[in-house]
N, C-alpha and C positions, 0 to 999 in steps of 0.2 A: 120776789120768787116765792112759790108756795111752800107749804109745810112739807118737810121730808119726814116720812113715817119710818119708824123703827120696825122694819119688816121681819127681822129674824125672830121676834117674839110673837108674831101673828101666826094663826093657823093657815094652812093652805087655802081653805075656803075664804077666810077673811082677806088674804092677799089677792085672790082671784076677784073678789068683790071690789076691792080697791082698784085693781087694774081696770075693771069694768067701768067704775066711776070716772077714772081718768080718760078712758076711751070716749065715754059720753061727753065729758067736758071738752075734749079735743074736737069732737064732732060739732058741738055747739059753738066753739070758738071759730071753727071754719064756716059757720053759718050754713050747715047742711042738715037736712032732715034725715031721719032714719031711712025713708023711702029712697032718697037720693043716694045715700051711701050704699044701700042694698042694690040699686040699679047699677051703680058704678062697679060694685064688687061681684056682680053676677049672683047675688044671694037674695033671699027673701027678707022682708022687713022683720019677721019674727026672729031670724038669725041675728040681726043687728040688735034687736031688743034683748035677746038672751046674752049676747056678747057684753052688752052694757050692764048686765047683772052678774057678769063674771063666769058665765056658762057658755063656752065657745070652744070648738075644735081648733087646734093649732092652725090648720090650713085655712080655715075661715077667718081667723084673726089676721093672718098674713094678708089675705085678700082684702080685708077691711082697711088695714094699714096702707096697702098699696093704693086702694081707691081714694084714700084721703091724702095721698102724697106724703105718707109718713113712714115708708119702708126703711128709710135710713135710721129711724129710731131703734130698729132691731140691732144695730151695731152698738148702741148704748145699752140696750136691754140685755143683750148677751153677746159680748165682744168675741171675736175670733179667738179661739184658744190655741196657743202655740204649744208645741211639745217641749217640756222642760229639758234642759241639758242632761239631767240625771236619767229621765226616761229614755232619752235618745241614746245615751250610753248603754243602758240596759238592753235596748232593742237591737243594738248592733246594726243600725240602718233599716230595720224592718218597721213598718207602721203598726202601731198598737191597735189591736182589734177589739179588746175587751178589758175590763178592769179585773184585777185579781182580788180575791177575798182575803182579808186579814182580820185577825181577831180584834185588833184595835178599831178598825173601820166599822165592823159590825156592832161593836159595843157603842161607838159614837152614834150610829144611826138609831139604835134602840133608845139611847138617852134623848136624842133630839125628838123622836116621835112621842115620848112621854109628855112633852110640853104641848103637844097638839091637843 
């Protein structure tokens, strides 16, 4: 199995580039050209090239994954998020629509961004 990278210490740009590299390797492993993936996904080859550099719109990434029969990987990438029992109790049966701001959360986000 390949190297697992420590993503939390990487910048968003570096993570996007790593995902692009993984996407390219998946394409090569499937023995597909960029043109073939583009045709299957209904995109142009330039979009595939950019995706493999880590520069891709979410909708295009999904189309690429579907075209390579890898859509199930999205469940690993970002699993379905269940509502926690605590949030459910707070909501009294209503579905949560947005996050609330808290001083602790904002402080944590500012600290995380400083490492970018």
